[in-house]
C-alpha positions as CSV (number, residue, x, y, z in Angstrom):
1,X,29.5,16.4,23.8
2,X,26.3,15.3,22.4
3,X,24.3,12.7,24.2
4,X,23.6,9.1,22.9
5,X,20.8,8.4,25.3
6,X,18.0,10.2,27.0
7,X,19.4,8.8,30.3
8,X,22.6,10.9,29.9
9,X,20.7,14.2,30.2
10,X,19.3,16.6,32.7
11,X,15.6,17.2,32.6
12,X,15.1,19.3,29.4
13,X,12.9,22.5,29.6
14,X,11.4,21.9,26.3
15,X,11.3,19.8,23.2
16,X,13.8,21.9,21.4
17,X,16.2,21.6,24.2
18,X,15.8,17.8,24.3
19,X,16.4,17.4,20.6
20,X,19.4,19.8,20.6
21,X,21.3,17.5,23.0
22,X,21.7,14.7,20.5
23,X,24.0,14.3,17.5
24,X,22.8,15.6,14.2
25,X,21.6,12.2,12.6
26,X,19.6,11.6,15.8
27,X,18.2,15.2,15.8
28,X,17.1,14.7,12.3
29,X,15.2,11.5,13.3
30,X,13.6,13.3,16.3
31,X,12.5,16.2,14.3
32,X,10.9,13.9,11.7
33,X,9.0,12.2,14.5
34,X,7.9,15.4,15.9
35,X,6.8,16.8,12.6
36,X,4.9,13.5,11.9
37,X,3.0,13.9,15.1
38,X,2.2,17.5,14.6
39,X,0.9,16.6,11.0
40,X,-1.5,14.1,12.5
41,X,-2.4,16.2,15.6
42,X,-1.8,19.8,14.9
43,X,-3.8,21.0,17.9
44,X,-1.6,18.8,20.3
45,X,0.5,20.7,22.9
46,X,4.1,19.9,23.3
47,X,5.4,19.2,26.7
48,X,8.1,17.3,28.6
49,X,6.8,14.5,30.7
50,X,8.9,12.1,32.6
51,X,11.9,13.9,31.1
52,X,10.8,13.0,27.6
53,X,9.2,15.0,24.8
54,X,5.4,14.4,24.8
55,X,2.2,15.6,23.2
56,X,-1.0,16.3,24.9
57,X,-4.5,16.7,23.5
58,X,-8.1,16.8,24.8
59,X,-6.8,17.2,28.3
60,X,-4.8,13.9,28.1
61,X,-1.3,12.6,27.1
62,X,-1.2,11.5,23.5
63,X,2.3,10.1,23.0
64,X,5.8,10.3,24.3
65,X,9.2,9.6,22.7
66,X,12.8,9.3,23.7
67,X,16.2,8.7,21.9
68,X,18.6,6.0,23.1
69,X,21.9,4.7,21.9
70,X,20.5,2.4,19.3
71,X,16.8,3.3,18.9
72,X,13.9,5.8,19.2
73,X,11.3,4.7,21.8
74,X,7.7,5.7,21.1
75,X,5.3,5.4,24.0
76,X,1.7,5.3,22.6
77,X,0.7,3.9,26.1
78,X,-0.6,0.4,26.5
79,X,-3.6,0.8,24.3
80,X,-1.8,2.0,21.3
81,X,0.6,-1.1,21.4
82,X,-2.3,-3.4,21.8
83,X,-4.2,-2.0,19.0
84,X,-1.3,-2.3,16.6
85,X,0.2,-5.6,18.0
86,X,0.3,-7.2,14.7
87,X,2.0,-4.4,12.9
88,X,4.5,-4.0,15.7
89,X,5.9,-7.6,15.6
90,X,8.9,-6.4,13.6
91,X,10.0,-4.3,16.6
92,X,11.0,-4.7,20.2
93,X,8.0,-3.7,22.3
94,X,7.0,-3.4,25.9
95,X,3.7,-2.9,27.6
96,X,3.4,0.6,26.3
97,X,6.5,1.1,24.2
98,X,8.1,0.2,20.9
99,X,11.7,0.7,19.8
100,X,12.5,1.9,16.3
101,X,16.2,1.1,15.6
102,X,18.2,4.2,14.6
103,X,19.7,2.3,11.6
104,X,16.3,1.8,10.0
105,X,13.8,4.3,8.6
106,X,11.0,5.4,10.9
107,X,7.8,3.6,9.9
108,X,6.0,7.0,9.4
109,X,2.7,5.5,8.3
110,X,2.5,3.2,11.2
111,X,3.3,6.1,13.6
112,X,0.6,8.2,12.0
113,X,-1.9,5.4,12.4
114,X,-0.9,5.0,16.1
115,X,-1.2,8.8,16.7
116,X,-4.6,8.9,15.1
117,X,-5.7,6.0,17.2
118,X,-4.6,7.7,20.4
119,X,-6.3,11.0,19.3
120,X,-9.6,9.1,18.9
121,X,-9.2,7.6,22.3
122,X,-8.5,10.9,23.9
123,X,-11.4,12.5,22.2
124,X,-13.8,9.7,23.2
125,X,-12.6,10.0,26.8
126,X,-12.9,13.8,26.7
127,X,-16.5,13.5,25.4
128,X,-17.2,10.9,28.2
129,X,-17.6,7.9,25.9
130,X,-16.6,4.4,26.5
131,X,-13.5,3.6,24.5
132,X,-13.3,0.0,23.0
């Protein structure tokens, strides 16, 4: 039986295994999110962190995501949410998370901008520069 929430699963071994454990409509959303992140950060490495799919670049975590019963959680760390606070007002957010409802289209352009922002942060930290 497919999962409806990341909390229903054993720790996946990779991103493919994570995504495969959800119903087809949720898999499609997760694959679209994955593709979007790869398009913005083609050099980023996929990994599983804290039981969730994640991307890493310049030696640092970039973003995480997870599926739940009614939403997809994107974790751009606190700095990503802070930088896009105004754009995220339409969504439920936490300190470092945002919830995109499953019954609404993913805000691809916003996600792309958030990933680019995080890439720049990681690159600056990798080069030893102060990050604003």
